[in-house]
Every structure is written in C-alpha cells, then in structure tokens.
Kinemage of the C-alpha trace (Angstrom):
@kinemage 1
@onewidth
@group {chain A} dominant
@subgroup {mainchain}
@vectorlist {calphas} color= white
{ca unk a 1} P 5.278 -19.034 -3.740
{ca unk a 2} L 6.619 -16.623 -1.120
{ca unk a 3} L 4.297 -15.488 1.628
{ca unk a 4} L 5.812 -12.318 3.086
{ca unk a 5} L 5.018 -8.638 3.522
{ca unk a 6} L 6.038 -6.520 0.636
{ca unk a 7} L 8.338 -3.547 0.875
{ca unk a 8} L 5.556 -1.018 1.064
{ca unk a 9} L 3.955 -2.884 3.990
{ca unk a 10} L 7.316 -3.142 5.795
{ca unk a 11} L 7.886 0.586 5.337
{ca unk a 12} L 4.353 1.302 6.651
{ca unk a 13} L 5.107 -0.698 9.807
{ca unk a 14} L 8.452 1.037 10.220
{ca unk a 15} L 6.795 4.468 9.871
{ca unk a 16} L 4.305 3.606 12.621
{ca unk a 17} L 7.140 2.349 14.849
{ca unk a 18} L 9.108 5.549 14.263
{ca unk a 19} L 6.148 7.820 15.099
{ca unk a 20} L 4.982 5.876 18.149
{ca unk a 21} L 8.525 5.255 19.376
{ca unk a 22} L 9.131 8.982 19.514
{ca unk a 23} L 5.937 9.557 21.470
{ca unk a 24} L 5.610 9.027 25.221
{ca unk a 25} L 3.122 6.111 25.046
{ca unk a 26} L 3.465 5.105 28.713
{ca unk a 27} L 2.692 8.681 29.789
{ca unk a 28} L -0.249 8.942 27.421
{ca unk a 29} L -1.579 5.581 28.594
{ca unk a 30} L -1.333 6.577 32.293
{ca unk a 31} L -3.005 9.930 31.522
{ca unk a 32} L -5.778 8.124 29.658
{ca unk a 33} L -6.304 5.877 32.716
{ca unk a 34} L -6.654 9.051 34.858
{ca unk a 35} L -9.269 10.499 32.530
{ca unk a 36} L -7.004 12.888 30.603
{ca unk a 37} L -7.350 11.870 26.974
{ca unk a 38} L -5.474 14.845 25.498
{ca unk a 39} L -2.089 13.089 25.210
{ca unk a 40} L -3.730 10.017 23.764
{ca unk a 41} L -5.638 12.129 21.181
{ca unk a 42} L -2.285 13.511 20.002
{ca unk a 43} L -1.193 9.929 19.363
{ca unk a 44} L -4.378 9.310 17.373
{ca unk a 45} L -3.623 12.479 15.351
{ca unk a 46} L -0.277 10.898 14.433
{ca unk a 47} L -2.056 7.681 13.394
{ca unk a 48} L -4.406 9.685 11.195
{ca unk a 49} L -1.508 11.446 9.519
{ca unk a 50} L -0.005 8.033 8.757
{ca unk a 51} L -3.244 6.783 7.291
{ca unk a 52} L -3.948 4.219 9.913
{ca unk a 53} L -7.454 5.536 10.752
{ca unk a 54} L -8.310 5.477 7.015
{ca unk a 55} L -7.307 1.879 6.275
{ca unk a 56} L -10.739 0.214 6.100
{ca unk a 57} L -12.712 3.339 5.119
{ca unk a 58} L -13.988 3.264 1.432
{ca unk a 59} L -12.198 5.477 -1.017
{ca unk a 60} L -15.281 7.631 -1.658
{ca unk a 61} L -15.011 8.834 1.910
{ca unk a 62} L -11.296 9.628 1.549
{ca unk a 63} L -10.287 6.244 2.952
{ca unk a 64} L -7.669 3.812 1.671
{ca unk a 65} L -9.992 0.800 1.225
{ca unk a 66} L -6.964 -1.273 2.120
{ca unk a 67} L -6.655 -5.050 2.299
{ca unk a 68} L -7.188 -6.690 5.711
{ca unk a 69} L -3.475 -7.667 5.668
{ca unk a 70} L -2.598 -3.963 5.721
{ca unk a 71} L -4.852 -3.561 8.734
{ca unk a 72} L -3.082 -6.423 10.532
{ca unk a 73} L 0.289 -4.778 9.793
{ca unk a 74} L -0.830 -1.584 11.467
{ca unk a 75} L -2.700 -3.095 14.384
{ca unk a 76} L 0.211 -5.323 15.289
{ca unk a 77} L 2.355 -2.228 15.639
{ca unk a 78} L -0.313 -0.417 17.685
{ca unk a 79} L -0.375 -3.453 20.025
{ca unk a 80} L 3.399 -3.289 20.187
{ca unk a 81} L 3.256 0.298 21.513
{ca unk a 82} L 0.092 -0.174 23.649
{ca unk a 83} L -1.858 2.688 22.050
{ca unk a 84} L -4.764 3.887 24.205
{ca unk a 85} L -8.334 4.173 23.096
{ca unk a 86} L -10.804 2.021 21.179
{ca unk a 87} L -8.292 0.902 18.563
{ca unk a 88} L -10.141 -2.163 17.305
{ca unk a 89} L -13.516 -0.554 17.503
{ca unk a 90} L -12.762 2.707 15.688
{ca unk a 91} L -10.136 1.559 13.153
{ca unk a 92} L -11.371 -1.947 12.258
{ca unk a 93} L -15.080 -2.282 13.136
{ca unk a 94} L -16.828 1.118 12.889
{ca unk a 95} L -15.958 1.614 9.201
{ca unk a 96} L -17.772 -1.570 8.336
{ca unk a 97} L -20.863 -0.737 10.536
{ca unk a 98} L -21.071 2.788 9.088
{ca unk a 99} L -20.654 1.513 5.512
{ca unk a 100} L -22.247 4.229 3.331
{ca unk a 101} L -22.564 6.755 6.159
{ca unk a 102} L -21.012 10.168 5.587
{ca unk a 103} L -19.383 9.957 9.011
{ca unk a 104} L -16.938 7.484 7.538
{ca unk a 105} L -15.032 10.507 6.244
{ca unk a 106} L -14.600 11.714 9.784
{ca unk a 107} L -13.283 8.311 10.780
{ca unk a 108} L -10.850 8.418 7.921
{ca unk a 109} L -9.463 11.851 8.880
{ca unk a 110} L -9.235 10.910 12.557
{ca unk a 111} L -11.606 13.677 13.535
{ca unk a 112} L -14.043 11.040 14.846
{ca unk a 113} L -13.217 8.204 17.210
{ca unk a 114} L -15.885 5.545 17.509
{ca unk a 115} L -16.511 2.687 19.883
{ca unk a 116} L -18.747 -0.351 19.448
{ca unk a 117} L -20.701 -2.845 21.526
{ca unk a 118} L -21.567 -6.043 19.668
{ca unk a 119} L -23.189 -8.590 21.936
{ca unk a 120} L -22.758 -11.332 22.973
{ca unk a 121} L -18.993 -11.354 22.699
{ca unk a 122} L -18.562 -7.598 23.134
{ca unk a 123} L -21.552 -6.579 25.279
{ca unk a 124} L -20.044 -3.303 26.457
{ca unk a 125} L -18.351 -0.432 24.609
{ca unk a 126} L -14.781 0.406 25.595
{ca unk a 127} L -13.670 4.026 26.126
{ca unk a 128} L -17.097 5.475 25.407
{ca unk a 129} L -16.132 8.568 27.406
{ca unk a 130} L -13.451 9.407 24.802
{ca unk a 131} L -15.426 8.437 21.725
{ca unk a 132} L -17.456 10.853 19.630
{ca unk a 133} L -19.718 8.074 18.371
{ca unk a 134} L -21.016 4.970 20.194
{ca unk a 135} L -22.564 2.205 18.120
{ca unk a 136} L -24.572 -0.862 19.161
{ca unk a 137} L -24.746 -3.723 16.731
{ca unk a 138} L -27.291 -6.535 17.234
{ca unk a 139} L -29.132 -9.026 15.135
{ca unk a 140} L -31.716 -6.286 14.356
{ca unk a 141} L -29.091 -3.964 12.917
{ca unk a 142} L -26.914 -1.064 13.968
{ca unk a 143} L -27.860 2.063 15.880
{ca unk a 144} L -26.300 4.934 17.675
{ca unk a 145} L -26.188 4.438 21.421
{ca unk a 146} L -25.810 6.301 24.679
{ca unk a 147} L -23.267 5.209 27.265
{ca unk a 148} L -24.586 4.246 30.679
{ca unk a 149} L -22.872 2.626 33.686
{ca unk a 150} L -19.099 2.433 33.752
{ca unk a 151} L -17.234 -0.772 34.588
{ca unk a 152} L -13.517 -1.033 35.395
{ca unk a 153} L -11.511 -3.337 33.257
{ca unk a 154} L -8.462 -5.266 34.436
{ca unk a 155} L -6.669 -2.619 32.347
{ca unk a 156} L -7.437 0.748 33.904
{ca unk a 157} L -6.981 2.499 30.570
{ca unk a 158} L -9.922 0.536 29.171
{ca unk a 159} L -13.167 1.574 30.812
{ca unk a 160} L -16.181 -0.486 29.734
{ca unk a 161} L -19.656 1.049 29.388
{ca unk a 162} L -23.146 -0.330 29.211
{ca unk a 163} L -24.921 1.072 26.170
{ca unk a 164} L -28.584 1.618 25.145
{ca unk a 165} L -29.703 2.117 21.567
{ca unk a 166} L -30.984 5.536 20.512
{ca unk a 167} L -32.579 6.551 17.224
{ca unk a 168} L -33.066 4.623 14.051
{ca unk a 169} L -31.522 1.300 13.106
{ca unk a 170} L -29.709 0.576 9.837
{ca unk a 171} L -28.440 -2.592 8.307
{ca unk a 172} L -24.741 -3.538 7.953
{ca unk a 173} L -22.620 -6.630 7.611
{ca unk a 174} L -22.414 -7.328 11.382
{ca unk a 175} L -20.791 -10.705 10.984
{ca unk a 176} L -17.999 -9.237 8.908
{ca unk a 177} L -17.575 -6.502 11.488
{ca unk a 178} L -17.176 -9.114 14.231
{ca unk a 179} L -14.528 -11.003 12.230
{ca unk a 180} L -12.607 -7.718 11.756
{ca unk a 181} L -12.904 -6.994 15.448
{ca unk a 182} L -11.503 -10.381 16.460
{ca unk a 183} L -8.773 -10.227 13.816
{ca unk a 184} L -7.714 -6.674 14.863
{ca unk a 185} L -7.603 -7.724 18.513
{ca unk a 186} L -5.453 -10.783 17.637
{ca unk a 187} L -3.037 -8.612 15.785
{ca unk a 188} L -2.662 -6.317 18.777
{ca unk a 189} L -2.043 -9.338 21.038
{ca unk a 190} L 0.786 -10.451 18.779
{ca unk a 191} L 2.310 -6.999 18.919
{ca unk a 192} L 1.974 -6.726 22.728
{ca unk a 193} L 3.457 -10.215 23.159
{ca unk a 194} L 6.436 -9.140 21.022
{ca unk a 195} L 6.920 -6.009 23.186
{ca unk a 196} L 6.850 -8.060 26.374
{ca unk a 197} L 9.382 -10.517 24.928
{ca unk a 198} L 11.730 -7.731 23.847
{ca unk a 199} L 11.530 -6.033 27.248
{ca unk a 200} L 12.145 -9.338 29.031
{ca unk a 201} L 15.163 -10.199 26.888
{ca unk a 202} L 16.735 -6.865 27.587
{ca unk a 203} L 16.054 -7.221 31.320
{ca unk a 204} L 17.581 -10.735 31.339
{ca unk a 205} L 20.770 -9.316 29.845
{ca unk a 206} L 21.122 -6.831 32.694
{ca unk a 207} L 19.881 -8.475 35.840
{ca unk a 208} L 22.539 -10.521 37.719
{ca unk a 209} L 21.951 -13.320 40.210
{ca unk a 210} L 24.594 -15.502 41.852
{ca unk a 211} L 27.260 -13.659 40.003
{ca unk a 212} L 25.849 -14.171 36.494
{ca unk a 213} L 23.304 -12.350 34.357
{ca unk a 214} L 20.095 -14.339 34.463
{ca unk a 215} L 19.911 -14.469 30.677
{ca unk a 216} L 22.801 -16.939 30.770
{ca unk a 217} L 20.811 -19.554 32.545
{ca unk a 218} L 19.359 -22.278 30.390
{ca unk a 219} L 15.984 -22.179 32.152
{ca unk a 220} L 15.559 -18.508 31.237
{ca unk a 221} L 16.716 -19.112 27.690
{ca unk a 222} L 14.195 -21.929 27.253
{ca unk a 223} L 11.377 -19.867 28.756
{ca unk a 224} L 12.029 -16.954 26.384
{ca unk a 225} L 12.411 -19.317 23.439
{ca unk a 226} L 9.022 -20.797 24.191
{ca unk a 227} L 7.512 -17.264 24.014
{ca unk a 228} L 9.282 -16.568 20.728
{ca unk a 229} L 7.906 -19.830 19.262
{ca unk a 230} L 4.347 -19.036 20.435
{ca unk a 231} L 4.509 -15.622 18.833
{ca unk a 232} L 5.850 -17.008 15.514
{ca unk a 233} L 3.096 -19.671 15.547
{ca unk a 234} L 0.356 -17.118 16.142
{ca unk a 235} L 1.554 -14.488 13.671
{ca unk a 236} L 1.013 -16.585 10.446
{ca unk a 237} L -2.425 -17.602 11.683
{ca unk a 238} L -3.312 -13.935 12.043
{ca unk a 239} L -2.105 -13.053 8.554
{ca unk a 240} L -3.756 -16.155 7.118
{ca unk a 241} L -7.037 -15.134 8.645
{ca unk a 242} L -6.618 -11.674 7.128
{ca unk a 243} L -6.429 -13.318 3.705
{ca unk a 244} L -9.571 -15.438 4.092
{ca unk a 245} L -11.629 -13.833 6.848
{ca unk a 246} L -13.175 -17.255 7.345
{ca unk a 247} L -14.688 -17.483 10.909
{ca unk a 248} L -12.767 -20.699 11.640
{ca unk a 249} L -9.441 -19.109 10.695
{ca unk a 250} L -10.193 -15.833 12.523
{ca unk a 251} L -11.042 -17.770 15.688
{ca unk a 252} L -7.945 -19.917 15.397
{ca unk a 253} L -5.849 -16.740 15.073
{ca unk a 254} L -7.501 -15.056 18.054
{ca unk a 255} L -7.065 -18.177 20.285
{ca unk a 256} L -3.367 -18.575 19.287
{ca unk a 257} L -2.664 -14.829 19.744
{ca unk a 258} L -4.327 -14.932 23.180
{ca unk a 259} L -2.166 -17.888 24.202
{ca unk a 260} L 1.006 -16.174 22.974
{ca unk a 261} L 0.126 -13.017 24.799
{ca unk a 262} L -0.579 -14.848 28.034
{ca unk a 263} L 2.670 -16.853 27.802
{ca unk a 264} L 4.643 -13.694 27.133
{ca unk a 265} L 3.018 -11.889 30.067
{ca unk a 266} L 3.648 -14.797 32.495
{ca unk a 267} L 7.229 -15.178 31.359
{ca unk a 268} L 7.863 -11.445 31.631
{ca unk a 269} L 6.472 -11.347 35.113
{ca unk a 270} L 8.422 -14.410 36.238
{ca unk a 271} L 11.644 -13.090 34.770
{ca unk a 272} L 11.276 -9.571 36.154
{ca unk a 273} L 10.139 -10.683 39.594
{ca unk a 274} L 8.518 -8.297 42.049
{ca unk a 275} L 9.264 -5.204 39.977
{ca unk a 276} L 6.758 -6.427 37.394
{ca unk a 277} L 3.943 -5.911 39.840
{ca unk a 278} L 4.631 -2.241 40.380
{ca unk a 279} L 2.461 0.342 38.576
{ca unk a 280} L 5.439 2.678 38.191
{ca unk a 281} L 7.268 0.167 36.003
{ca unk a 282} L 6.124 0.333 32.369
{ca unk a 283} L 5.978 -3.450 32.020
{ca unk a 284} L 2.715 -3.419 33.996
{ca unk a 285} L 0.968 -1.480 31.228
{ca unk a 286} L 1.534 -4.309 28.729
{ca unk a 287} L 0.788 -7.017 31.277
{ca unk a 288} L -2.650 -5.559 31.932
{ca unk a 289} L -3.345 -4.784 28.225
{ca unk a 290} L -2.736 -8.447 27.314
{ca unk a 291} L -5.146 -9.600 29.972
{ca unk a 292} L -7.797 -7.221 28.748
{ca unk a 293} L -7.386 -8.058 25.049
{ca unk a 294} L -7.547 -11.841 25.680
{ca unk a 295} L -11.230 -11.568 26.498
{ca unk a 296} L -12.021 -8.688 24.146
{ca unk a 297} L -13.959 -9.662 21.002
{ca unk a 298} L -14.446 -13.186 22.184
{ca unk a 299} L -12.587 -15.163 24.805
{ca unk a 300} L -10.111 -17.820 23.833
{ca unk a 301} L -12.598 -20.477 24.919
{ca unk a 302} L -15.401 -19.001 22.748
{ca unk a 303} L -13.100 -18.922 19.745
{ca unk a 304} L -11.993 -22.490 20.251
{ca unk a 305} L -15.609 -23.524 20.336
{ca unk a 306} L -16.104 -21.782 16.963
{ca unk a 307} L -13.208 -23.745 15.526
{ca unk a 308} L -14.608 -27.037 16.812
{ca unk a 309} L -18.041 -26.252 15.454
{ca unk a 310} L -16.636 -25.421 12.065
{ca unk a 311} L -14.708 -28.705 12.000
C-alpha cells in the first residue's frame, strides 16, 4: 500500500504556493502587526478563491466537506507562507463549532473570518480585532463572545484577547473542534519549519567565512540535516493524525511538529547570526510565528501528557 498525496492534492498545494508566492506576505504580515489588516484580507480573499476557507464547511453551506488530510495539505502551505490572521480558528475550528449555523456559508465564501477561545488550552482568542465573529467554547457549549483586554503575543501579528460570552449557548462537538485546532496548528508548524530550513540552506550557500561558504562546513551540514530529519519525522505523524483524529495521535503530531519548528528556528538563527535578530529581515517573522504556534492549541508538554495518559 502506498501512502502518498494524490495528484489532485499535490496540485492544490501547488496552487496555494503559486498564489501566496506572488503576494507580499512579509509586507502583509508587518501591516497586520501594525493594525492594518487590509493587505492581509486580500490574502484571505485569495484563499477563499482557492477554496481553502471552504474545506471543512458542509456542502449544504457551499463548502467542500473535505477530508482532514486536505485540510492538512492546505494548512501546511499556509504555515509555509506565514499567513496572518486566525488561520486555525477560522478555517479548521469555527466550521465545526457552527455546525448547522447559516453563518457557515459566510465562512465558506471567505466573507466571514472567525476566531475562537477554547479553554483551558486556548483561553484567549487570537486576532479578535480582525474577526467578524468571536466564539467561546466551553464544557457548557458554544456561544458568541465579546473581546475584552488585549495581550501581546511573542508574535506581534498575533494579538490575544480575553473574551466573555454573550447571548445563547448551543451544543457542538467541542472535543472534535479541539482536535482539528491542534492538528491545523501542527500542520502550520511543519510548513513554517520547512520555510526556515529552505531560507537557511540558501543563506548557507551564500555566506562566506574564512574563505569558504559556510554551507561547506560539516557542522552546518549536520545541523541542517537534523532539521530536515525532524520535519520528515513530524510530517507523517501529522498526516496520520488527520486520518484517525485520535487524541493520542493528534497530540503526538502536535508535539513532534513543535519540536521540528523549534529546531528549525534555532538552527536558522544560529546559522544566520546577528541578522536573524533584526525586525527588518524577513526571517524574524517565521522565527516569531514558530514560537507562537508551539504554545497555541496546547503546549508540547500538554500534548505529551495526553499521549502518556492514552498509553
């Protein structure tokens, strides 16, 4: 049996890469950090045109009702390009929480961007200032919520908001929503790690030290090979979790993807040196995004605990 993406899924990933590669994602991300969401919304419009925002929405609301593997394919590419906004929350989690709500059609079309707080692992809603709908999911059910105090994330493009429930509560599969949230975040971490590795490899081919490009040194080669191995170990766990959606497998995938992202970030920073610390250099955007996503939808430690409990 061959476990691999089919041609349609590979073409889908390539179309996302083509669209986002032609956009100025670093510029949109910096504008988003400064409170200007207009460039980022244009990116979301492109995602809607590609069907990304409709992936998990039921067909009766003009969605694609796609398999979780298709979601992972898309979210990995969005992590690769560091798309701003509540990506996990709006694309992967909100469609499950809204379920039979008519607003699912707006999610599908991209007209509506939603964000979600789901305590205890996701106690605050990210990017509530840019979302048209804020949801709070607890053991009692799901309700609309108002955003309160704003908290700065390690990633300045991801503002976190306290939320308070408003209005009536409805029932939804909150556990499934959490699994989708953790899975989608893991996929983004794999994509971000891949982007960091690619950028570091290219930099190692250009930067010279002691009369040789640093990529020719064995220590650098080994460091980058370790990152590649970590990514290739995490990726099948993420896709395996998409097939089963078992909590143990989702948590194993999130922990492995977090480790791969952290290793990629550390190796990128060590290889680039001081330039990696500067805000003007695009590498910093991915470094900060990895740090933020590692703790989003459950820390690596929390997910390891879930794996141990399941065993």
